[in-house]
C-alpha positions as CSV (number, residue, x, y, z in Angstrom):
1,A,135.6,-51.2,-44.1
2,L,136.2,-50.1,-40.2
3,L,134.8,-46.8,-40.6
4,T,131.9,-48.2,-42.4
5,G,131.1,-51.0,-40.1
6,L,132.1,-48.4,-36.7
7,A,129.3,-46.2,-38.9
8,L,126.6,-48.6,-39.0
9,W,127.0,-49.6,-35.4
10,I,127.1,-45.7,-34.5
11,Y,123.4,-45.9,-36.3
12,V,121.8,-48.8,-34.5
13,R,122.7,-47.7,-31.1
14,F,122.6,-43.6,-31.6
15,F,119.8,-43.1,-34.5
16,R,117.6,-46.3,-34.9
17,S,116.6,-46.7,-31.4
18,S,114.9,-43.6,-31.7
19,E,112.9,-44.5,-34.8
20,S,110.7,-46.7,-33.5
21,D,109.6,-49.2,-30.5
22,A,109.6,-52.0,-32.3
23,K,112.4,-54.4,-31.0
24,P,114.6,-56.8,-33.1
25,T,114.9,-60.3,-32.2
26,L,117.1,-61.2,-29.4
27,S,119.7,-62.9,-31.6
28,S,120.0,-60.4,-34.3
29,Q,120.3,-57.3,-31.4
30,D,123.3,-59.6,-29.8
31,I,124.8,-60.0,-32.9
32,K,125.0,-56.2,-33.7
33,D,126.1,-55.3,-30.1
34,V,128.9,-57.8,-30.5
35,R,129.8,-56.4,-33.8
36,G,129.6,-52.7,-32.3
37,Q,131.7,-53.5,-29.3
38,V,134.6,-55.3,-31.5
39,L,134.4,-52.1,-33.7
40,E,134.7,-49.8,-30.8
41,D,137.2,-51.8,-29.5
42,M,139.3,-51.7,-32.5
43,A,138.6,-47.8,-32.9
44,D,139.8,-47.4,-29.4
45,A,143.1,-48.9,-30.1
46,L,144.0,-46.9,-32.6
47,P,146.7,-44.2,-32.0
48,R,144.8,-41.4,-34.2
49,A,141.9,-39.7,-32.8
50,I,138.3,-40.7,-34.5
51,V,135.3,-38.7,-34.0
52,V,132.0,-38.8,-36.0
53,L,130.2,-35.9,-36.6
54,D,126.5,-35.1,-37.9
55,R,125.1,-32.7,-40.2
56,N,125.3,-29.8,-37.6
57,A,129.1,-30.3,-37.0
58,E,127.8,-32.1,-33.5
59,V,130.1,-35.1,-32.5
60,V,128.1,-38.2,-32.2
61,Y,130.9,-40.5,-31.4
62,A,134.4,-40.4,-30.1
63,N,137.5,-42.6,-29.5
64,K,139.4,-42.8,-26.7
65,A,142.3,-40.7,-28.5
66,A,139.4,-38.4,-29.3
67,F,138.9,-37.8,-25.7
68,D,142.3,-37.7,-24.8
69,M,143.2,-34.9,-27.3
70,L,140.2,-32.6,-27.1
71,S,137.9,-33.4,-23.9
72,P,135.9,-36.1,-22.2
73,D,132.9,-34.5,-22.8
74,I,133.0,-34.0,-26.5
75,I,129.9,-36.0,-27.3
76,G,127.1,-34.0,-28.1
77,R,128.9,-30.4,-28.7
78,P,130.2,-28.7,-31.8
79,I,133.6,-30.0,-32.9
80,G,133.9,-26.1,-33.6
81,A,133.9,-25.7,-29.8
82,Y,137.6,-27.3,-29.7
83,L,138.7,-26.8,-33.4
84,R,138.5,-23.0,-33.7
85,T,138.6,-22.0,-37.1
86,S,135.9,-21.0,-39.9
87,S,137.3,-23.5,-42.3
88,V,135.7,-26.2,-40.7
89,R,132.4,-26.1,-41.8
90,P,133.2,-25.8,-45.3
91,H,135.1,-28.8,-45.3
92,M,132.3,-30.7,-43.9
93,E,129.9,-29.0,-46.6
94,R,131.9,-30.6,-49.1
95,A,132.2,-33.9,-47.5
96,F,128.1,-34.1,-47.3
97,Q,128.2,-32.9,-51.0
98,G,130.2,-36.4,-51.6
99,E,133.5,-35.1,-51.5
100,I,136.6,-35.8,-49.8
101,P,137.9,-32.5,-48.5
102,P,141.6,-31.8,-48.2
103,S,143.4,-32.1,-45.0
104,L,143.1,-29.1,-42.6
105,S,145.6,-27.8,-40.4
106,V,144.2,-26.0,-37.2
107,H,146.1,-23.9,-34.4
108,V,144.8,-24.6,-31.5
109,L,145.2,-21.7,-28.5
110,Q,143.4,-23.3,-25.4
111,P,144.0,-25.1,-23.0
112,T,147.1,-25.2,-24.9
113,E,148.9,-24.2,-28.1
114,R,148.7,-27.1,-30.5
115,Y,148.7,-27.9,-34.2
116,I,146.6,-30.4,-35.2
117,D,145.6,-31.7,-39.0
118,V,142.0,-33.2,-39.5
119,D,141.2,-35.3,-42.3
120,F,137.4,-35.6,-43.3
121,S,135.9,-38.6,-44.8
122,Q,133.1,-38.4,-47.6
123,A,129.7,-38.7,-45.8
124,I,128.3,-42.0,-44.7
125,S,124.9,-42.8,-45.1
126,I,124.3,-45.1,-42.5
127,G,120.1,-44.9,-42.3
128,S,117.0,-44.7,-44.6
129,D,115.7,-41.4,-45.5
130,D,116.5,-40.1,-41.9
131,A,119.2,-36.8,-42.4
132,R,120.5,-37.6,-39.3
133,A,121.7,-40.9,-40.4
134,S,124.6,-39.1,-42.6
135,V,127.6,-38.6,-40.8
136,V,130.9,-37.8,-41.5
137,F,134.7,-39.1,-39.8
138,A,136.8,-36.8,-39.0
139,V,140.6,-38.3,-38.2
140,L,142.8,-35.9,-36.0
141,A,146.4,-36.1,-35.9
142,D,148.5,-33.7,-33.1
143,R,151.3,-32.2,-35.1
144,T,152.4,-30.0,-32.3
145,Q,155.6,-31.6,-31.6
146,S,156.9,-32.2,-35.1
147,R,156.3,-28.5,-35.9
148,I,158.4,-27.6,-32.6
149,D,161.2,-29.7,-34.0
150,R,160.7,-28.4,-37.5
151,E,161.1,-24.8,-36.2
152,Q,164.0,-25.9,-33.6
153,R,165.6,-27.4,-36.3
154,A,165.0,-24.2,-38.7
155,D,166.5,-21.9,-35.8
156,F,169.7,-24.0,-35.3
157,L,170.7,-24.4,-39.1
158,A,169.9,-20.7,-39.3
159,N,172.2,-20.2,-36.2
160,A,174.6,-22.6,-37.6
161,S,174.7,-20.5,-41.1
162,H,175.4,-17.3,-39.2
163,E,178.3,-19.2,-37.6
164,L,180.1,-20.2,-40.5
165,K,179.9,-17.0,-42.2
166,T,182.0,-15.3,-39.7
167,P,185.1,-17.3,-40.3
168,I,184.3,-17.9,-44.3
169,A,184.4,-14.0,-44.2
170,S,187.2,-13.6,-42.3
171,M,189.1,-15.8,-44.4
172,T,188.2,-14.3,-47.5
173,G,189.2,-10.8,-46.0
174,F,192.9,-12.4,-45.2
175,I,193.2,-14.0,-48.5
176,E,192.7,-10.8,-50.3
177,T,195.0,-9.1,-48.0
178,L,197.5,-11.6,-48.7
179,R,197.4,-11.6,-51.9
180,G,197.4,-7.6,-52.0
181,H,199.8,-5.2,-49.7
182,A,200.9,-8.2,-47.4
183,K,202.1,-10.7,-50.1
184,D,205.8,-9.6,-49.4
185,D,205.6,-8.9,-45.6
186,P,206.5,-11.8,-44.0
187,V,205.6,-11.0,-40.5
188,A,201.9,-9.7,-41.4
189,R,201.6,-13.4,-43.6
190,E,202.4,-15.3,-40.4
191,K,200.1,-13.7,-38.4
192,F,197.3,-13.4,-40.8
193,L,198.0,-17.3,-41.9
194,K,197.9,-18.4,-38.2
195,I,194.3,-16.8,-37.7
196,M,192.9,-18.4,-40.9
197,A,194.1,-21.8,-39.4
198,E,192.1,-20.8,-36.5
199,Q,189.0,-20.2,-38.3
200,A,189.5,-23.2,-40.3
201,E,189.5,-24.9,-36.9
202,R,186.3,-23.3,-36.0
203,M,184.6,-24.4,-39.1
204,E,185.7,-27.6,-38.7
205,R,183.8,-27.9,-35.2
206,L,180.7,-26.7,-36.4
207,V,180.7,-29.0,-39.4
208,T,181.6,-31.9,-37.2
209,D,178.6,-30.6,-34.9
210,L,176.1,-30.6,-37.9
211,L,177.3,-34.3,-38.6
212,S,176.7,-35.3,-35.5
213,L,173.1,-33.9,-35.3
214,R,172.7,-35.7,-38.5
215,R,173.9,-38.8,-37.1
216,I,171.6,-38.6,-34.1
217,E,168.1,-37.5,-36.2
218,S,169.0,-40.5,-38.1
219,R,169.0,-42.7,-35.2
């Protein structure tokens, strides 16, 4: 409902004024202005970036979050100038054909490296027969920090797994030795048991660190 209402307001504000010189009654226009301002305020209050695209993939509207994410000068410019991927156009064509395209993940390199997920709406008709009056909403979400967190977590788990393999391999070797030729050698047995105890303590510390990390993440 919010997107449809906002689309109607965009039509009144950007398209309808150029169709005819005829002016609606003041009270009717006042109502449209009030509704449009409320919808715009609601869109600006949303944490997600929202842009409205015409058939040329140009930005005809953007909320505050979109200005902050992309640029304060995006109105009237093609979205491809900010989301540099060849997948934007096919997704928009599907939207204008009445489909809801799947989410699109875009890797942005300039001005800073970011990962942005884009969800497109179906085309919304907000005018009469004017082709300009069909628009598509795109909701953008910056996933950069979650991507970094996921990669750091994967690196940490890989390092922790490597650290656990070392004492496990060491203890396995000592166990095989104690079962073999060192079985009846008390001096070697005490030496190996001491080293195995140290490796077991090392593994315990690693497991404690992993559990501590899990508790921190859960909070």
